[in-house]
N, C-alpha and C positions, 0 to 999 in steps of 0.2 A: 429577563431580556426580551425585549420587544422585537420579534423576528421580522415584523413588517416595516421596521424603520429603514429608511435608505442608509443610515449611517451604522448599520450592523456590519462590523468589519471582519473580513474572513482571510485567513492566510492559507494558501494551498501549496504545499511544498511539491516540487517536480511539476510545475505548471505550464511548461512550456510546449508539452505535447502530450499525445495520448489521453489516458484517463483524467490526468490532472488538468490538461488544457480543457477538456469537455466539462469537467466541474466547474472551472473558472468561468468560462464563457456562459454556462447556464445560469450560474449564481448572478453574474454580472447583468445578465438580461432580466433577471427577477428584481433588480434594484440594489443588490449588495454591493458593499465597497469591497472589491476583491483584489488581494495581491497574491500573485504567484511567485515562484522562485525557479531559478536556473543557476547552475554553477557558473555558466557564462552567458548572461543576457545579451552580450554584444553579438552573439551568433544569431540573434533573431532581431534585426534591424527593423523590420516591418511589422513586428508583433504589436498589435494595438487593441486586443480584446480586453485586457486588463493590464494593470502595472506588473512588471516583472522585476523582482529584486535579485540581486546576487546573494546566493546562500548555497553553501555545500553542507550537506547534513553531516558530513564527516569532519567539518571544521567548526569547532565550538565558537571561535571568534566571529566567523561570518554569520552564525546563527544569532548570536546576541547582537550583532551590527544591525541585521535585518529586523529583528524584533524592536530594538530601540528606535529605529526609523519609523515603524508603525506606531508605537506608543508615543513618540513625540508629535507626530503629525495628527493623531486621532484621540489620544488619551485613553484608548481602550483596544482591545482585541477579543472578540466575541466568540469566533470559531476557528479552530486550527483543524485542518485536514492533513494528517500526516500521510501523503500519497508517494513521495519519492521512495523509489525502490529499484532494485536491480535484479535481474534474473541470473541464474547460474546453472549450469548442467555439467554432467560427467560422472563417471564412476568415481565414487568417494575416494577410493584408493589412489586415483590418478590426479584428483584435483590438488594442485599446489596449496600448502597451508596458507601462504599470503592471500590467495585468492578466496579462501574461505573467511579469513579474517576481514578482508575487504568487504565481502557480501554482508557479514554481520554488522560491520560499521555502518553500512548504508541502510540495511533493512531492519536492524534492531537497535543499535546504539544511537543511530541517527534520530529516529523518532522520539526516543527518550530524551535525548538531549534538547530537541526543539520543544518538546513538551515542558521539560524543566525550565526553559526560558520564558515561556508564556504563562505559566501557572502564577507567578507573583502578580502579574497584571489582573488575570481572572479573579484571583483571590481578593485583591483591592477593589475591584468593581462588584464583587459578590455575585458573579456569574460567569459562566462560560462552557464551552463544549469542546471536546477533543474527539475527532473521529480518526481512528487509525485504519488505514487501508491494508488489509492483511491479504489472504488468499485461501480459496478452498483447499489448494495444495497444502496449507498449514494444519489441516485436519487429518492428514494421513501422510505416512512416509512413502513418497513416490520413488520408483527406481530411477536412478540418474538424475534426480531432482532433490536428493536427500538434504543437501545443504540449504537449498531454497525453501523446502518444507519445514526444515528445522527453524530458520530464522523467523518465517511468518509464524510458526507454531508459538515461538517464544514471545513474539509480540501480542499474540492472542491471550496467553496466559498472564503476561504482565498486565495487560489491559483488565483483566478479571479482578486481579488484586488491586490495581491503582484506582479503579473507580470507587472501590469501597473505601479507600483512604481519603478520597476527595469528597465523599458524600456529605460531610459537614460543611462544606464551603459553597455549596450550590454549584459545583462544577461537575458536569457530567462528562462521561467518557464512554465510548463504544467501539466496536469493530465492525467494519464491513468488508466481507470476504468476497471478492470477485472470483469468478472462474475465468475461463479464456475469453479475452476480448480481442477484437481486430485493432491492434495497436502496433507500434514499431518495437514492443518489448523484445521480440525475438532477435531483432537486428542489434539491439543494444547490450544483451546479456553476455555473460562470460560463458563461453563453450569451452570445455576442456576438449583438446583435439581427439579426433578418432585416430588412434595409434595403429599404424599398420603391424599386424602380428601380435598385438595386445589380445589377451584372453576376453577382453571386452568389446574387441572391434565390431563384431556383427551385431551383437544385442545392443550396444550403446548407439551404433550407427542407425540401426532400424528406429530405436526409441527417439532418437534426435529428429528423424523426419516426421515421425507421428506427432511430436509436440509442436513442431513448426506448422504442420497442417492444421492442428487444432486452433492455434492462434490465429492463422489466416481465416479460418472459418467461424471465429469467435463472434460473440455479441457486440452490438453497437456501444461503444463507451457512453453514449448519451443515457444509456439504462443506468449506468453508475452515477451520472450527474443527478438524474431524478431521485435515486435513493438517497443521496446525500442531502438533497433539498428536502425530502420527506423527513429524514432524520432530524435536519436542523429545526424543523417546525413540529416536532414531536415533544409533548411536555415530559414524557419519561422514555427516554430512548432505551431500548433493549440492551442486553449485553452483546449480543451477536446478531449480524444480518448477514444473509448470503445473496448474492447476486450472479446469476449465469444460467446457463442451459439447464433443463430440468434434470437430466441425468447426472450432471455434476453436483447439483444440490442433493439429489437422492443419493448420491454416492455416500454422503456423510450420514445419512439415515441408516443405509446399508451397514456401515462400519459399526454403528451402534447396536444393531440388532443380530448381525451374523457372527458366528464363531470366528475367532482370529484367523485361523488356518483357512476357512472358506473364503473370508474376504481377501486374504493374501493370495489365494489362487485366483480370484477374479481379476486382481490387479496384474497378476503375472500373465494371465491370458490376454489381457487387454493390450499389455507391452510386449507381447509375444515373447516371453521368457521361458 
């Protein structure tokens, strides 16, 4: 796959805002043919950075329709960036089961189904790259973010297996795990309510404020766009990439080297538990 050709076609799910939009804008400026997705593109009538297609990662038909549109127009699809995702917070005991299922439908089953839709095209053209946007939170079980951590960890592990299954087809797959970035994800995620009188009222309320502060002070999403561009132009993408503040990336190293109980204590102190 010649990454310098303008007709290199890229699909970025969740491309209407945040990290996805930054990736799409950056790649379009570099000369790539970029398609982003939104569950409802009509909400963005003035969007002109790249083409937005209707796609809901929880709706297999909408996935197939969007991918078919790209294939019929270009005859190829070179890069898929599985960026669409949703945050979720709360004490696991108090998060409704339907919200847990909805989160996994977006963060885990969604990327799997989009990837399944594009693989036949990539296999036919003899090349392709799938980039799964996961999270540094997927490397550790974070209090009151346990469901989110689990959904992203599941995608990380699935990628490890899937890239080996695809190796004979010249289709590459990798993970990019961001830390906290200054986007609108906090506003869009599901917050289990802080319940008055709940045994989790104080610790969850305090942790929620801490999480929102981290997002507000997060890195520029342009950093993620540059990382995606670098991976696209890498001949042999690694299994995992991490992008974020030094301490967030270093926390993964600490988990690898510290005894479990010591690492757990560090997290509990951080979240004031």
